[in-house]
LORO-744841 format. One record per residue (C-alpha): residue in one letter; x, y, z; residue number from 1. Coordinates in steps of 0.05 Angstrom, whole numbers, plus 5000, padded with zeros to 4 digits. Example, Ala and Ser with C-alpha at 12.3 -4.5 7.8 and 13.67 -1.06 7.14 Angstrom:
% LORO-744841
["A", [5246, 4910, 5156], 1],
["S", [5273, 4979, 5143], 2],
***
This chain:
% LORO-744841
["M", [5425, 4285, 5132], 1],
["T", [5359, 4322, 5136], 2],
["V", [5299, 4285, 5103], 3],
["M", [5244, 4330, 5073], 4],
["S", [5176, 4310, 5089], 5],
["S", [5135, 4291, 5028], 6],
["K", [5083, 4343, 5046], 7],
["A", [5139, 4400, 5030], 8],
["H", [5129, 4382, 4956], 9],
["D", [5073, 4375, 4908], 10],
["A", [5065, 4314, 4860], 11],
["Y", [5109, 4348, 4809], 12],
["G", [5166, 4360, 4863], 13],
["A", [5154, 4435, 4866], 14],
["P", [5154, 4467, 4937], 15],
["A", [5085, 4460, 4964], 16],
["C", [5082, 4531, 4985], 17],
["F", [5078, 4550, 4912], 18],
["D", [5008, 4524, 4912], 19],
["E", [4988, 4578, 4966], 20],
["E", [4957, 4647, 4942], 21],
["L", [5010, 4703, 4929], 22],
["M", [5000, 4755, 4985], 23],
["T", [5029, 4826, 4987], 24],
["G", [5030, 4823, 5063], 25],
["T", [5055, 4880, 5079], 26],
["T", [5061, 4951, 5106], 27],
["I", [5025, 5004, 5069], 28],
["M", [5017, 5079, 5091], 29],
["A", [4992, 5145, 5064], 30],
["C", [4991, 5217, 5096], 31],
["E", [4967, 5284, 5072], 32],
["F", [5017, 5343, 5077], 33],
["E", [5017, 5417, 5054], 34],
["G", [5008, 5413, 4977], 35],
["G", [4994, 5342, 4967], 36],
["V", [4998, 5271, 4992], 37],
["M", [5053, 5220, 5006], 38],
["I", [5044, 5142, 4997], 39],
["G", [5094, 5090, 5019], 40],
["A", [5102, 5013, 5024], 41],
["D", [5151, 4959, 5036], 42],
["S", [5163, 4911, 4974], 43],
["R", [5158, 4840, 5003], 44],
["T", [5108, 4791, 4973], 45],
["S", [5100, 4718, 5000], 46],
["S", [5065, 4652, 4985], 47],
["G", [5055, 4619, 5052], 48],
["T", [5125, 4619, 5085], 49],
["Y", [5161, 4629, 5015], 50],
["I", [5184, 4700, 5000], 51],
["A", [5159, 4703, 4926], 52],
["N", [5191, 4775, 4912], 53],
["R", [5227, 4822, 4955], 54],
["A", [5225, 4879, 4907], 55],
["A", [5148, 4885, 4889], 56],
["D", [5116, 4952, 4876], 57],
["K", [5055, 4958, 4918], 58],
["L", [5042, 5029, 4898], 59],
["S", [4992, 5024, 4836], 60],
["K", [4973, 5078, 4791], 61],
["V", [4900, 5090, 4783], 62],
["T", [4902, 5154, 4742], 63],
["D", [4959, 5203, 4736], 64],
["Y", [4941, 5236, 4801], 65],
["I", [4910, 5180, 4840], 66],
["Y", [4946, 5120, 4866], 67],
["C", [4928, 5059, 4911], 68],
["C", [4971, 5024, 4964], 69],
["R", [4956, 4949, 4958], 70],
["S", [4954, 4895, 5013], 71],
["G", [4923, 4826, 5017], 72],
["S", [4920, 4777, 4955], 73],
["A", [4958, 4802, 4896], 74],
["A", [4912, 4774, 4847], 75],
["D", [4851, 4804, 4882], 76],
["T", [4880, 4872, 4885], 77],
["Q", [4904, 4874, 4813], 78],
["A", [4835, 4853, 4791], 79],
["V", [4802, 4908, 4830], 80],
["L", [4852, 4959, 4807], 81],
["D", [4838, 4938, 4734], 82],
["I", [4763, 4944, 4741], 83],
["V", [4766, 5014, 4774], 84],
["A", [4820, 5042, 4724], 85],
["Y", [4776, 5020, 4664], 86],
["Q", [4716, 5053, 4695], 87],
["L", [4751, 5117, 4714], 88],
["D", [4782, 5121, 4640], 89],
["F", [4710, 5115, 4617], 90],
["Y", [4689, 5172, 4661], 91],
["R", [4748, 5215, 4636], 92],
["N", [4728, 5202, 4563], 93],
["E", [4651, 5220, 4575], 94],
["T", [4666, 5283, 4617], 95],
["N", [4733, 5310, 4589], 96],
["E", [4754, 5318, 4663], 97],
["E", [4800, 5283, 4711], 98],
["P", [4761, 5242, 4764], 99],
["T", [4771, 5269, 4833], 100],
["V", [4802, 5225, 4887], 101],
["E", [4734, 5220, 4923], 102],
["I", [4700, 5193, 4860], 103],
["A", [4757, 5144, 4853], 104],
["A", [4750, 5118, 4924], 105],
["N", [4673, 5107, 4916], 106],
["V", [4684, 5067, 4852], 107],
["F", [4730, 5025, 4892], 108],
["R", [4678, 5019, 4947], 109],
["D", [4626, 4996, 4898], 110],
["V", [4669, 4941, 4871], 111],
["Y", [4692, 4920, 4944], 112],
["Y", [4618, 4915, 4965], 113],
["R", [4596, 4877, 4898], 114],
["Y", [4650, 4823, 4912], 115],
["R", [4660, 4832, 4987], 116],
["D", [4651, 4752, 4998], 117],
["Q", [4703, 4735, 4947], 118],
["L", [4760, 4787, 4960], 119],
["Q", [4822, 4787, 5005], 120],
["V", [4837, 4861, 4995], 121],
["G", [4862, 4920, 5034], 122],
["L", [4874, 4985, 4998], 123],
["I", [4890, 5057, 5014], 124],
["I", [4869, 5105, 4958], 125],
["A", [4909, 5169, 4958], 126],
["G", [4918, 5230, 4908], 127],
["W", [4913, 5299, 4892], 128],
["D", [4856, 5338, 4853], 129],
["K", [4839, 5410, 4840], 130],
["V", [4776, 5407, 4884], 131],
["K", [4802, 5384, 4954], 132],
["G", [4876, 5379, 4942], 133],
["G", [4912, 5320, 4975], 134],
["Q", [4869, 5267, 5005], 135],
["V", [4873, 5197, 5034], 136],
["Y", [4813, 5146, 5038], 137],
["T", [4811, 5077, 5069], 138],
["I", [4760, 5030, 5046], 139],
["P", [4739, 4970, 5093], 140],
["L", [4716, 4908, 5059], 141],
["G", [4647, 4920, 5079], 142],
["G", [4643, 4979, 5030], 143],
["M", [4650, 5044, 5073], 144],
["V", [4693, 5103, 5050], 145],
["I", [4731, 5140, 5104], 146],
["R", [4774, 5202, 5090], 147],
["Q", [4834, 5209, 5139], 148],
["K", [4893, 5251, 5147], 149],
["F", [4934, 5192, 5158], 150],
["A", [4922, 5118, 5144], 151],
["M", [4961, 5054, 5147], 152],
["G", [4946, 4982, 5134], 153],
["G", [4979, 4908, 5128], 154],
["S", [5006, 4862, 5180], 155],
["G", [5066, 4910, 5191], 156],
["S", [5019, 4967, 5213], 157],
["T", [5006, 4933, 5281], 158],
["F", [5080, 4942, 5303], 159],
["V", [5081, 5019, 5292], 160],
["F", [5017, 5047, 5323], 161],
["G", [5056, 5076, 5380], 162],
["F", [5106, 5107, 5335], 163],
["T", [5055, 5137, 5291], 164],
["D", [5011, 5161, 5347], 165],
["T", [5071, 5198, 5378], 166],
["N", [5102, 5227, 5314], 167],
["F", [5042, 5243, 5269], 168],
["K", [5022, 5318, 5264], 169],
["E", [4976, 5352, 5214], 170],
["N", [4999, 5401, 5159], 171],
["M", [5070, 5369, 5157], 172],
["T", [5119, 5393, 5105], 173],
["E", [5138, 5348, 5046], 174],
["A", [5205, 5335, 5082], 175],
["E", [5175, 5320, 5149], 176],
["C", [5122, 5271, 5117], 177],
["K", [5175, 5237, 5075], 178],
["N", [5215, 5226, 5142], 179],
["F", [5154, 5205, 5181], 180],
["L", [5133, 5151, 5130], 181],
["T", [5205, 5128, 5120], 182],
["R", [5218, 5116, 5194], 183],
["A", [5147, 5086, 5202], 184],
["I", [5156, 5035, 5146], 185],
["G", [5225, 5021, 5165], 186],
["L", [5207, 5003, 5239], 187],
["A", [5152, 4958, 5210], 188],
["I", [5205, 4921, 5164], 189],
["S", [5249, 4910, 5225], 190],
["R", [5191, 4879, 5267], 191],
["D", [5142, 4846, 5219], 192],
["G", [5162, 4781, 5186], 193],
["S", [5117, 4791, 5128], 194],
["S", [5147, 4859, 5111], 195],
["G", [5215, 4874, 5081], 196],
["G", [5256, 4893, 5021], 197],
["V", [5259, 4967, 5006], 198],
["V", [5216, 5028, 5023], 199],
["R", [5181, 5055, 4963], 200],
["L", [5152, 5126, 4968], 201],
["G", [5108, 5168, 4922], 202],
["Q", [5092, 5240, 4931], 203],
["I", [5031, 5262, 4893], 204],
["S", [5015, 5338, 4880], 205],
["D", [4990, 5383, 4823], 206],
["K", [5050, 5360, 4784], 207],
["G", [5033, 5286, 4783], 208],
["I", [5076, 5237, 4823], 209],
["C", [5149, 5234, 4842], 210],
["R", [5174, 5166, 4862], 211],
["D", [5230, 5147, 4907], 212],
["C", [5260, 5082, 4933], 213],
["I", [5302, 5076, 5000], 214],
["K", [5345, 5017, 5016], 215],
["Y", [5335, 4993, 5087], 216],
["C", [5409, 4993, 5100], 217],
["D", [5406, 5068, 5089], 218],
["I", [5360, 5079, 5146], 219],
["S", [5379, 5025, 5192], 220],
["D", [5415, 5073, 5241], 221],
["S", [5358, 5116, 5246], 222],
["I", [5313, 5057, 5260], 223],
["E", [5362, 5030, 5310], 224],
["A", [5360, 5098, 5347], 225],
["V", [5285, 5095, 5351], 226],
["L", [5287, 5025, 5380], 227],
["A", [5341, 5044, 5433], 228],
***
């Protein structure tokens, strides 16, 4: 009979891993295409070695046309998102205009910099506005805004650099962009122990967002073909 170590449980008998911070760690991606932007993520969250949720949604709404892809501490990312969403709602009420993606990214940057010593956060800000169309921004924790045609983050991203370097191209169609993100996230799920679950996608354009959820079993054959 296997004897469990006393360190495996806390004083109340609950698994010790429950005391560790919930992490969304993770594969997140975003890519511009003709007419908008596509965002995607896996759906696994973990607390230490314990998988807390295998169907989490890491694509979070900021406004109707702006979303963020979350990685890092789930509590930190949600707190930052709530602060930014409140400030952008205040901006909308004062100006009677939808905030642009660039404005949203800069508000995220300000929050990042103000609490940089307390946060474990990695976000990609993506969306569409009537000024610049589809846009993708990454924000390092130090507080710098970088616009990119394509961005990815999280632990799973390190496993697919070769695939993305080979297959990314500018001005992709919506279908090409969806196929690119689906295969890249699927590859990350197959290799990264902290990524898993389903592939969640969102296409953002002048019509708002269109969501999609793809089971890994539905793309496993194409993933195996890439790995062959």
